N, C-alpha and C positions, 0 to 999 in steps of 0.2 A: 761585762755587766751581769751580776748574778740574778737579778730579777728580770722577768719578761715584761717589757713595757706594754702598756695599753695604748694602742695607736688610734688617735682621735683625728678624724678629718673634719675641719670646720669650714663649711662652704655656704655661707649665708648670702642672701640678696640684701640690698639696702633696706633699712627701716625708714621709709620716706618721711622727711621732715625732722628726723631725730638722729639716727645713726647711719652713716654710710656702711657699705659692706665690709670695708677694711677695718673700721673701728669696731663693728659688730664682732668680727673674727678676733680682734685683739682682746676684747673684753672677755669672751669665752675662754680664750687661751689663758689669760691671767687667772681666771677663777679655777680652772682645772689644775694649773701648775701650783696654785696656792694650796690645794688639797693634797697633792702628792707629786713627787718627781717620778712616780711610776708611770705617769702619763707622758706620751710623746705626741705633741700636737702639730699638725700640719695645716696651715691656713691657705685656702684657695677661694677667695671671694668670687662670687658669680654675679651675673646680671642677665637680663632677658630682652634688652632693647630699651628699657626704661632708665631710671636713675643710675648714674655711674657706669653705664655701658662702655663709654669711651675710655674711662679710667681703667676699668677692668681689662679691656683689650690692650690698652697702652702698656700696662705693666706686664701682661702676658707675653706681648710681642717685643718687649724692651724697646718701645718706640720713642723717638725724639719728639718733643713738643715744639711746634712751630707757631709763633705768635703772628696774628694777623689783625688788621683793622677792617671791620665790615659794618654794614648797616643793620641795626636792630629791626624788629618787626614794624616799627613806625618810621623807619628811614633815618634814624639818628646814628651817627658813627659811634661804635663801641669797640673795645679791645676784645678780641676773641682768639681762638686757637684751633689747630688740628694737630694730629700726631702722625709721624711718618716712620715706617719700618721698611727699609729697602724701597721698593716701588709700591708699597701698600700705604694708603692714607686712612686714618681713623678719624671720622668726623661725627660729632654729636650735633644734631640739629638744634638742640636746646642752647648751645653755646652762641648761636647767631640769631635764631628765630624762636627762642624759648619764651615761655610764659613767665619764667623767672626774671626776665629782663624788663617786665612791665609792671606798673602799679595796677592795683585792682581797678581803678577808675579809667585806666587806659585800655582795658581789654575790649576789643571790638574786631571780630573776625572779618567784617566787611572792609576794614581799613588796613589790617595787618598783612604783611608780606613775608614770604620765604626767601626774599632777595639775598639776605645775608648768607643763607645756606648755599645758594648758588655761588656766591663769592668765595666761600671756603672750598667748594668743589673746584672752582677755577684755579684758585691758589695751589691746590694739590696737584692739579694737572700741569700747571706751569712749573712746578718743582720736580716734574719727571715721574710722577706716580701714574701707574696704569691700572691699579686696582684700588677701589674705594669701599671701605666698610662704613656705611652710613647708619648710625643709630637715630631713630626718628621719635623717640619719646620726649615728652615735655614741651611740645610745640605750642605756639600761640596763634597758629594760622589755620584757616580753612580756605586756602587759595588754590588748591589742586596742584601746587608746585609751580603755578604761573609766575610768581615772583622769582623763584629759583631759575626758571628758564630765561627770564629777562636778564638776569645777571650772567647767564651763559651765552648771551648774544641773540636770543630769539626776539621776535617782534610780533605784536598782536594787533589786529585791526577789526573794527566792527563792520557792519554792512555798508556803511558810508565811507569805508577805508580810512576812518579816523583811528589814529594809534591809541592803544589802551595801555594803561599802567597795570603791572601784575599784582593786583590785589583782589580780595575775595568778591567785592561787589561788581567787578568787571567780568567775572566768569560767564555770566549769562549773555553778555554782549559780543563775545568773541565769535567772529565769522571766518577769519583767516589767520593762519600762522605762517610766518616767514622764518625759516631756520637758517642758522649759519652753517658753515662747513663743519661736519661732525667727525670727530675722531672715531676710527673703527677698531681701535685696539684697547678700549677701556672696558673694564669689568666693574660692575657696581653691585654690591650686596646691600639690600635694604633690610636692616635688622629691626624686626618688628615684634612687639609683645602683645598684639591683639590680632584677631582674625576677622574683624568687621569688614563687610563689603563697602563700596563707596556710597551707595544710595540706599534709601529706604529707612525703615524704623530702626535698623541697627547700623545705619551708615554714619559717615563723617559728620554731617551737619546735625542730624538729630541727636546722636549720642554724645559727640564731643564738642559740638558748637556751644551749648550752654556753659560748659566748663571754661570756655574761652571768651565768655562775655556775650554770647548771642541771645537775643530775645526770641520769642516764638516767631515774630515777624521776620527777623534776620534768618532764622533756621529755614523758613520757607523760601526765602530769597536765595540762600546759599545752596539749598537742595536743587532749585531750578538751575542755578548757575553750574553746579557740578554735573548735572545731567547733560547740559549743553556742551560742557568741556569734555566729558567722557565721549560723547558722540563724535566730536571733532577729532579727538585723539585716536579713537578706534577707526575712523575713516582714514586718517593719515597713515596709521601703522598696519591696518588690516588685522589687528589683534583684538580679542575680547578682553577688556580691562576692568570694567566697572564691578563685575561680580567676583573677581579674584579675592581669595582670602587675604586680608590685610590691606586691601586697596583703600579702605577707609581710614587707615592710620595716618596721623599727622596731617589731617585735612586733605588727604588724597595726594600727598607728595610723590607717591610711587608711580602714579599713572604716566606722567611725561617721561620719567626715566625708563619705564618699561616700553614706552612707545618709540623713543628715539635712541636709546642706548642699549648696550648689552647688559641688562640689569635683571635682577630677580629678587623677589621678596623671600627672605629666609626667616623661619621661626627663631626668634631671638635666643631663647634659652638653649635649645639644642645646638644652634650654630656656635654660640659662645663656649659652651662646654666642649665642643669639638676643638676649638682653638686653644683651650686650656689642657688638652690631653686628659680630660677628666676621668675617663675609664681607667687609665693607668694610676691616677691618684686614688681612686676608690679601691683598686686591688690592694694597695698598701694598707688600707685602714682596717681596724677592728670594728669601729663605729663611726657613722657619719652624722654630723649635726648641720642642719640647714635652718632657714627661717627668713622671715621678712616682717614688715610692719603689721600687715593684716593677712591672716590666713583664713580664706573663705572660698566660696565656690569659684571665684576668679582665679584662685591659685591653681586650680585644676586645668586651666586653659592657657597653655603656652607660658606659664610663669616658672621662674628659676627653681624654686623649692621643689615643685613637682618633677622637673627634669632631673634634679639631683636625686630625688627619691627613686625615680625610675632606674637611674644608673646604679644606685646602691643595691636595689632589689635584684637587678639583673646579675650583679656580682655576688648575690647572696649575703649582703652586709646589712645589718640593722641600721635604720635611719630615724633620727629624732628631728622634729620641727619645733622651732621656738618663734612665737609671734607676740606682737603687742596686744592685738585682739585675735581671738580664735573662735571660729564657728565650727559646729560639730560635723558638718557635712564633709569636711576634709579629713576626718579621722582615719578612714580606711587607706588613705594614700601613704601613711607613715606608720612606723611601729610605736610611736609615741608623739603626742602633740601637747605643748605646754605654752601657757601665757605668762609673760613676765609680770603682769599686774597682780599684786598680792591681794587686792580687794577692790571695792568700788572706788574708782578714781576717775577724774575728768580726763578727757583726751589731752588737754593742755598739760595737766600734771604728769600724765603718763609719758608724753613726749619729752618734757623737761627732765624727768628723772629716769629716762630709759637706760642710760649706762649703768646706774646703780642697781636698778631692778633686774636688768639682764645679768649683771654680775652675781647678784644674790641667787637667782634661779640656777644659773650655771654652777655655782658653788655647791648647791644642794644636789644637783644632778651628779656632779663629780663625786661627791661623798658616797652617794648610792652606788654608782658604777664601781667605784674603788672597793667598797665594802663587799659587793657581790663577787668581784674578781678575786679578792683575797680568800673569801670563803669557798670558792670553787676550785681554788688551786690544790 
């Protein structure tokens, strides 16, 4: 090949509600290659514990998808799945206990349960897995993982020794937990994209409860319940749990896993990038392109584009971020930040036309990069 190719690494997160990370990368690649064959594009879609975490890990580990029937957050039977690579299982909480499984008028974190997630974990263990990667984004529950434990054989009782169902409204009444015989060779990585604690103004009930249908009265009740739940689990395990970073994710599902199993909360973006051997991918590139639907202050906290930028800068490679909406506070984290929206458009219109708008922006970026490259040769 007579010409030196311009190596572009495309490593986006999903644009929630419009483009998943794989489609995002495909659109950018198509635009760059339409400009010139001088570009060599390598696509490495990323995630951080939120949307498409399971799919990103599944493809990275060449995992086999296993179908399963479980209970949704309201106890109805639904088709679900997990993935298996050797003795490692990849489970997305959203596939069994996700908000996507409910209609808007069904959202109620007092009534919803993580039981289905526990069923997926049990299915994975029964299939011979000894390591579980659990992505906890997109949940519909604030039950502290009580429903999940119920599916794993745990029982809960109030002060009168009446058995309780594993749902959010029962957290405050738990007085005793009876556990089954626990496996001692299981490792669980709880992949998390937030660092909220369990309780307080930044906790599971206050911050995430309203997103899952909680009224202010429900938030107060759930906060009380989670405080009781955390106290019991801390007494059972001898571990401090409630104040851990990420303990508030997915309605506190990490707490019982940390209490009873060999589990740890891992920052989603850095963990997933390590599974993708991302440092090696960055070394190959001349330029890195990342992005997600909204680039704002939250992007700077455990989100995939920031982790991609950190890896690129560590390797001395320039990095560009593309978003649907962009706020100025994230500018310093990247060498260039661009919005795909060409002008004043509604959110609905932006989401509907995101592939076209992403292509147009990427095409113009490719033209500029190619022109500069030619002139500097």
